[in-house]
N, C-alpha and C positions, 0 to 999 in steps of 0.2 A: 317337274312345275318348280319353279323359283316363289321361295315361300314371302320372297322379303316384299314380293307387290301385294299378295291377298289382305297386306296386314296396314298398309301404307293408303286403303281404299279407293274405288273410281271417282268420278265429278259425282256422280250419281250418291255414293256411301257415303262421301264426305262428312257432311254436318253429322250423321249419325253416328260413326264410329273415330271418328277423329278428331270432334270437339267445333265441326263447323269454321277453322280455321283454313285461311289460305294460302296454299305450302308456297316457301321462296323459292328464289333458283337454287339455294345451295341444294332444292330437294330435288327428287326424280318429278318431269315434267306431269299437269294434269292428263293432257294428251295422251303420255306415255305410260300410264296407268290405265287409264280405259281401253287398250289396246290392248296390256299387258292380262288382265286378270278376267279370269273366266267368267261367265254368266250364269248367274244362279239357276240350278236345274228343279226338277222336282225326284225326289228317292225315298227311301220306305220308311225316312223317321219326318217326312213332310216333303210340302209344295216347293219350297226354299232353301236349298242345302248347297254347299260349296266342299269340293275337293272329293269328299266321302258321297252316298248317297245317307248315310247315317251319322253327318255329321247336317244337321238341320236347323232352323229355327222352331221356335214353339209352336208357333201358329204362325200365317203369311203375312197377317197382318193383325194392326192393334197393339205392338210392343209384346215384352215377354212378361208383365204385369197384371194380375191381376188388377181391372182399371175397375176405378168408381166412379161414382155422379159428380167428381172436384172439376171444374171447369176451368181451374189452374194449373191443371195436370200433378195433382198430385194423388199420387197412387197410392199413397198411405192409407191404412186401413184404424180405425179405433180400437184397440184390445183391452178390456180388462187384465188389471195386475196379479199377481199371488197364482197363476196359473204353471204348470211345467211346464219345460223343452225338454222335449224329446229327439234322439237322432235316429237316424233310420230299422235299428235293432228295437224301438221301442224301450230304450232304456232314456231316465229323466235325467238331463244333465245338466240341469239349474231351475229356478224357478225366476219367471218371466217379472221382470222391473218395467219395463216399455208401456207407454202407453200408447203408441202407435206402431205398425211395424207393414213394409210390403211382402208382398205374397206370391213367390212365382205362380205362373197361369198353369191350369192343369194339372198338380201337381196336391192332391188328397191320398189321405192313406188312413188305417182304423188300427187303431192302439188301445188298450186295455177298453176296448166296447164302445168306442169313441169316437168319429171323424175327426180327423186331424188336416189339419194345410201346413203347405211351406212356406215359411219367411225365409227372406231373401237375409236378416239380418235378429239377433237377438238378445237381450243382456249378457247369456254365454261367450260377447265377442265372436261367435260362429252366425249360420243358419242354423238349421232343426223345424221338428215339427210343435205348434204348436194348435190347442182343440179350437174347433170352431166357432165351441159354445161359447169361445174366448172373442169371436170377433163380434165388434158391435155394428151393428147392419146384417145379422146374420143371413138372414132371406136372400137379401140382397148379392152378398157374397156368393151366396149356394145360385144363386141363377147367371153370376156372370162366372164364376170360377173355374171349369170346362173339364175336362179329361183327357191328358197330351200322355204315353209310354213308349219310349225306347222301346226298338226290337232286336229280334236276335236271331230268329228264327233262319237253321238253315247255315249257321254262321259253324266253321271247327275250333274247334279249341286249340289253345295255343299254351304257353307257359301257365302254372300261377305264380301268383304273389301275393304277397299282402301289406297292408297299408305302414309304413315307416315309423318307428317311435321319435321318427327325428327329422329335421329337417335342412337343408342347406341353406346360410344364413346369405348368403354373397347372393343369391336367387332372387329371396323374400321382396325385396324391391326397386327389382327392374318392371317394368310394363311391359303386357302382352299385345296393346295398342298401339301402333305407331303415331307420335305427337300428344300423347293423352293426356288431357288436361283433368282428367277425373281423380279424383280424390284415392280409390283401387284402381283397377282394371292391372293389377300385379299379378306378380308369377304366385307371392302370398297367399292370392287368392284359392291357387289347387296347389296347396302343400298341408300338411298334417300340422299346422301349428299348436301350440298351446294356446287353450282355452282359457276363458273364466274360473270354470270347475279345476284346474290346475290339469289338465286331463288333453293330450291332442287328438282333435279330430280333423277331418280332409273331406273336402264338397266331392259328388256324384257329380259331372256335369251333362246336360242334355245334347250342347258344342263347343268344339274347342274355342278358346276366343281368338280376337284378333280376324276375324271372317266378316265383321257389322253383324253376325248373329247372336251373340248376345252373352255366350261363354258362359253361357246359366246355367245355375246349380239345380239339384230337382231329387239332392238326397245328401245326407250329411252321415260317417259312420268313422267310429274310433281307430285309434295305430292297432294294427294287429288284427285287419278286418280283412278277409281274404277274398281277392280281385283275379276274376278267371277269363284270360285274355279272351277276348275272339282273334281268329283271322279275315278282318275286314278290308273292302275290298274301298281303294280309291284311287286317284288319276291318277296320281304319281308310282302305283302298286306296288309302293310298299307296304303295308298291314300298320300304318302308322302316319300321323301326321307334324309336320317338324312346322312349328314358328319363331320366328327371332322375336330374340327380347332386348329389349330398349330400356338406354339410361338416357342422362341428361346431355344435351348435346354444351359448347361452350355458351349460350344463351340462356344455359337452364331450360331446353324445353326435350324430351323425348324420342327426338329421331338419333340420338347413336345407335348402333346395332354391339350386342355384347353376348354373343352365346345365340343359345338356342334351347327349345323345351321343347320335347315330344310327350302327344297326348297317345293310348291308344285303347280302345275298345273293348267293352267287356260285361261282365255285371257281378255285382254282388249276391250272393242271395239270405238275407236279411232272419236274425232270432226268429223275427216270427213265420218264414217259410216263405216269403213275396221275397218274388226274384228283383232286383232292377237293374234294366241294361242302361251302359252311359259309357263317359269317357274320363279318364283319368290319366293326369299329367305321370309318364313316366317316373319322374323324379322323386314322386310322393313315395311312391315302391317299392321294393325289393321281389327277390326271388323265394319263393316259400312251394309248399307243398300242402297237398289236405284241399283241395278248390272241391267246393262238393259242386 
């Protein structure tokens, strides 16, 4: 499969994944994209999947965030300050100073005897887990958050990796979505960057970016974390998914391809004993040993 076209978006997905801007004459025609991109299908990790039955949206409709009752489409929830921000091991990464945050749908875990929800961004300059007791309107939040976990039963083990304690700075600001106008949608969102606490950590994603699925993070782990790769099926036949990376063209739009980024599927066994399945960027990892 040619991975250039899924990222360029079909006519239906253009407004979602590409900022809603029309393609100009020097880009691939919309009708060509519509015939090149494969239709979404139902898979193991959801009912809207692309390229692999394990590369799926968190839910088929309603977006990837825990939605509020705000009709302005602002899905940020009020939160109290002074609460701990935890990584996927339950380790405190810092103290929250923000008064609002977005939370990804379906992600709850218990740390220190208290239920937590996964915030997309925190005052640690990273994603992280916040106690649900800090969320204003907690009762409403609990009714909306749902539960979704990526699966891996029956997949064979491949190599063992560990999260790097470094990253390729030439990749960081390249975009993972064609013609992106978003602040993020960067390769750096999937690399072990240095956070506000001075330590490196990385996102574990529910799906691969560039397919209009969201590239959604569902957990966050420090450098050194072991990642057991699994032999995941894909339409291309490879146990991985490659997506193109984009840099600015002559008019400042992210439409010029500059390399690719590989994502592999597997799992982390957190310090709590919880198994967390998902995708990680190959560039975020190094070959290791001793995976559980």
